[in-house]
N, C-alpha and C positions, 0 to 999 in steps of 0.2 A: 758633492759641489764644492771649490776649495775659493774661498773669497779673502782676499789679502787687501791690504791698504797702502797706498802708496805714500810712504813716510820719509819725511827731508831725515839727512842724515844727522846722527846723534848731534847735538850742538856741543864742542867743547867749552863755550861760553854761554851759558842759557841764559840770556838777558829777555828780558818782556818781549823783545820786537820776535825771537824764536818761539813764541807760544802762539796758541790759537788765538782768532779774533775772540771768540767765546772764553776762554781762559783769561785774556787781555781784559776785559771789559768787566770779570769779576774781581780782578784784583785790583781795579779801579775804585770799586766800591767798597773796597775794606776802608773802614773810616780811622781816623789818627785814633790812636789810643788817649783816652780822656781821664785820667786818674781810673781806669779801670772800670769806666760806666760802660755797660751794655749798652750798645747800638738801637733803634728801634726796629721795626720789623725787617728782618736781612733775608728772608726766605720767600722769594715772591709765589712759590709753587706750594707752600703750604697753607692746608686748609685752616682758615680761621677758627673753625669750630672743631677741634682734633683731641680726640681721647688721651688722657695722661697716665693713664694706668692700663694695666695688664693683670689678668690673674696669674697667679704664681704656677700653676699647673702648666702653662703652656713650656715651662722648661722642664717639665717631670714626668709629664703623663706619657708613656710610651702607645698610648693610641693616638696621642697629636703627634709623635716621633713618626709612626708609619703614614700619618695622612699626609705629610709633609715629605715624605719619600713618594707617595703614589702621585701625589698631584703637582708637584714640583721637582724633585731630583731626579725622579725615573722620567718625566717629562719633558722639561723645560731643558734648553742649553745649560749646561754648566762646565765651567773652568777646567781643563784637566791639568796643564803645562804652561809656561811661557812659550812662544814659539822660538823663542831665542835658544831653548835646549836642546832644539831639534834643528840647528840653521843650514844646514848641508844635505845632499842628496846623499842617502845612504844611511844617515842618521837614524837611530831606533831606541828606543827605552819603553820597558815595561812600566805598568802603573797597577796599582790595586789598591789607592786612597779611598775608593767609595766601595770597596768591598767587593769589586769585580776585576778579576785577572784580565789585564787589559795589555794591548801595544799599541803605542804611538810610532808610527814610521812617517818617513818623507822618503819617498821613491824617488829614481830617476826623473821623473817628468816634475818634480818638486812638489807634489803634491803632498799635503798630509792626511794622512788615514788613521783611523781608530779600528782596530781589530780585536777580537778575543784571542787574549794569549794561550790557545788551545789548540795542540795539533788535531787537525781533524780524523786521526786515524784511531786514538783511542784518549786524547784529551790533555796529554804531556802539556806542559808547557814548554812553551820553545826560548824562552828568555826566563831566567832564574833570579836574577838580580835585579838592582834599581839603576844601576850605571848606565850611562849614555853609551850605545855601541855605534862603530862605524862597520856597515857591512851591507855586501851586496846582495845575500840571501839568509835566509835563516834556517837551520838545521835543527829538526827536533831530537834531543839527546837519548830519546829513548829507541827509537827505530830507524831514525835517520830521515825521516820525510822531510823535503826541502822545498821552500816556500820562497817566493819572490817580495820585494817589499811593496807590492801592489797586491798581495795577497794571495796569487796565483800558487798553485800547486806545481812545482818543476820536474820533481823526482819523487819517486818512492823504491825502496830499496824493494828487491825482487819483484816486481809488478805483476810476474806472471802468476803468484801464488794466490792472486786474486781474481776471481772471476768477470769477466766484463770490465774490466779497471777503466775506468774512464776519470783521467786527472781534473779536468774540469768540473768533476761533482763535487770535489776535495778543497775548494779553495776558502781561506779563513773567511769566516761571515765578520763583516762591517757592521761598525754602528756608525748612527749620521753625524757626522765631523763637519767643523771649519775653522778656517784659520782666519782671525779677524782681530785688528787690533792689538796685535803682537800676542795674541792668546789662542790656544787650540782650545775649540769647544768642542762637545759630544753630547748627544742626547741617551741616555743611557738605558732606554728601552727601545729595542730596535723594532717594535710594530707600531711604535707611535707614530701620527704623520708629522714629519717635522715642523716645528715654529720657529723660524729665525728670526722674527720680526724685533724681538728682544736685543739685536746686535746692531745697538744705534750707532748709525754713520757720526753723529756729533761726539760721541765717546770715540769712535775711532780715532777722529781728528785730532782730539786731545792726548791720545795715547801716543800716535804721530808726532805730534811734535814734541813731546817728553823724550822720543826717542825709544820706545818701549819695542816695538816691531825690530830696531836693528841693533839692541842691547846685547850685551856680552853678561851671562850667567856667571857672576862672580862666585857665589854659594850658593849651598840646598842643604837645608836639615828639616827634618820632618818631628813634629811634636804630637805626643799622644797624652791628651787632656783628660781629664775626669772631670767632664762639665758640659752642659748642654749646649750646642753649635751655635746658639742666639747669642749666651751669655760670654762665649768667647768674640763674637762679632761686636755687641754693643759698643765695648769703648774706643771703637775706631768707626763711631758714627757719632760720639759728642764729645765736647771739649771742656765737660764741668769737671774730668778726672785729672786733666793733663797737671796741672801745678801741685795737686796735691798726691794721687798714687805715684807719680813721677818726682816726688819733692827731690830726692837723694841723689836723683839722676841727671835728666835733662828738663824738669820743671822749670829752672830758673833759666830758659830759653824762650819760655813761650809766658804770652800776656793770659790775663784770665778773661778772654772773651771770647764771645759766641764767633761762627763761622758764615760768611757768603754762601749761600746754599743755591744749587742749581741743579735740576733735574736732566739727565741725558737719556732720554729713553727710558729705559726702568732701572737706570743706574742713577747715584748720587754722587755729586762734586761738591767738595768741601774745601774752602780756601779760605785761611787767616795770616795775619800778619804775625811774626814774633816778636818778642818783647822790643826789638830796637827798631821795627817797622815803621818807617814816616812814609806818607803816600809821595812825597816829593823824591823819594830817593829810588823809585822805579823805574825810572829815565835816566837814570845815572849810564852815562855810556859806559859798554862792558861790564857793568856790574852782574854778578851771579844772580839772578832773581830768587833763586831757592834759599839764600843765604836769610832772606827776609821772611819770605812767604812759603807755606808750606799747602801744598795739595793733598788732600785725603779723598779718595774716592771708594764709596761702597760699589763693587761689583755685582749686580744682582745673579743669581739669590746669595752667594757666598764668596765673595773674592773681595780682597781689601788692597789698596795700593797707596802708597804713601809717598811721598819725594821728600828729599835730603840733599843738602848743597850738592853732593859729591855722588848718590847714589838714590835707585829706587828700591824700597821694600815692596814685594809682593807676597800676598798670603792666599793660600786657597783652604777653605777650611770644609773638611768634609767629615761630615756626621755619619757615625757607626752606631749609635745606640743613643736615648735619650740623656745618658748619662756621658758617653765617651764621645771625643771629637779629634781627628787627626787635622792638623796644621801642615802644611807644607811652605815652607820659608823660601824665598829666592831673592838674595840681592842681586840688582841688575846694575852694571856698570855701563857708561856711555861708549866705553873701550875697554879691550883685555889691558891689565896695567903695563906699560911698557919701560917702567924704571923702577931703581929700588924704592924710591919715594914714593910714588904711586902704589905700588906694592904694599908700602908701610900704611898708606893711608884708608886704603882698602882693606887690609887686614883688621886695623884698630876697630874701623866702623863696623865690620863685620862681628867682631866679638862685642861691643858695646851693643848692638841692635840687638843680639839675641840674648842678651843679659837684659835687657828692658823689657822686651817683649816677653821671654820666658819666665822673670822672675818677678814681674810688676803685671803687666796685662793680663797675661795667662793665669798667673797668679790669683788675679783678682777674679777672673771666671771660674777658678777651682773653688776658692772660699765663698765665691756667691753661691754655686750650686749647691755646695756643703750647708752653708746656712738656709736656703729654699727647701731643702731635703728635710730638715729638720722638723718642719712644720709650722715654724712661728711666725711665716708672714705670707697672708693668704693673697696680697694684692700688691705688686710690683708700681711705683709712683714716679714718672718721669716729669722733671722741672723744664724753662725755658731753653735750657743751653745743650737739653736733650731730646729736642722734639723731634729729630729727624727718626727718632728708633719708632715711637709709635706709626708714624708715616711709614715707615718701613713696613711694620706688621700689617696696616691695613693692605697694603700692596701685596704682602705675601699671602694674606688670609683670602685678597680676592682668588685668588687660584685655586681655593680649596672646591668651592660647588662648580666652578668651570671645568677642572680638570681632573676631579676626583671620580673616578671610575665606580667607586664603590657606592658614593652619595646618590640617592633618589632624589632627582630634580622634581619640584613640581610644576 
């Protein structure tokens, strides 16, 4: 089944009026900066009695990693790519980030399907690279079996050499997949009864008003990190590190304040004012709201989206081992740059953000993993500006008993 969200055109001038009602309400709750003082409770959905610690073993133990894979990453919808990467019928791209050889294809009917990237003759990959292709059909490089983008086997070389050959029996096997909120999602275990309840309409509404479903993918880079995936995710769920870790790059753009937090189904939205933010500024006619306000989304279970004045960053974290994570970074623009100036701004922004995330956030994950692996810390502590992190772990761990086929239920 294919689900799309009706999205307004990506706004050229993203004022507060172009945002959803929920986004506007959150922005209007951002307090005026008062000498760096933290506002009183800002996250209505947080349990007032919340664990502030976690054992270091959740980042190191291979058994914990296997549990997460069984109960979450193979049973729940996970993000694969932004839908904008395959915007037109005939677009197809290979995807191997989760350790499975997959194809994501948009057929003539406009529906996006996710297949195993394996010819049904002898298993050869149909596409070997990770570039986006425009094609009407896919031909196996080994024996030239040819498939449509709907997965049907269209032709096989010398079919008479196969006894009782029936093309309908050799279609590419599919994984359950949906297009929603500008993202292509899949469930990585084809034998699981699909549960799409996590694809929240409120989150989709936010993404539509940010222009994500109609965006242009300006750039994509994959990072291979020697760190547990949760350590890669953590910096994007808290504001405590921003003025410190990013002191030499973007730290002076932000104030040392906590965020306005909202739950959108299983996802988190954090909205914060930058250093120059004043509540009265949000209604200035024509003012780009993203110049003074940042939205940061934790897309459950393993995605991150952050707004900037001229672009949106989307990151998909793909756990490969307890100490290894692949991260696909995408820069999304409202439109493809159509002038030298627009291209210059996009190129400089892309270069800067890759350095900030790569040299700072991702480096923090790596050195934290190395420190924890030394055995010098048994318990990790979270303070008030990090309170969304243990809340997220409560949510993640809630799936272990309900979803893990290995756990014996009492």
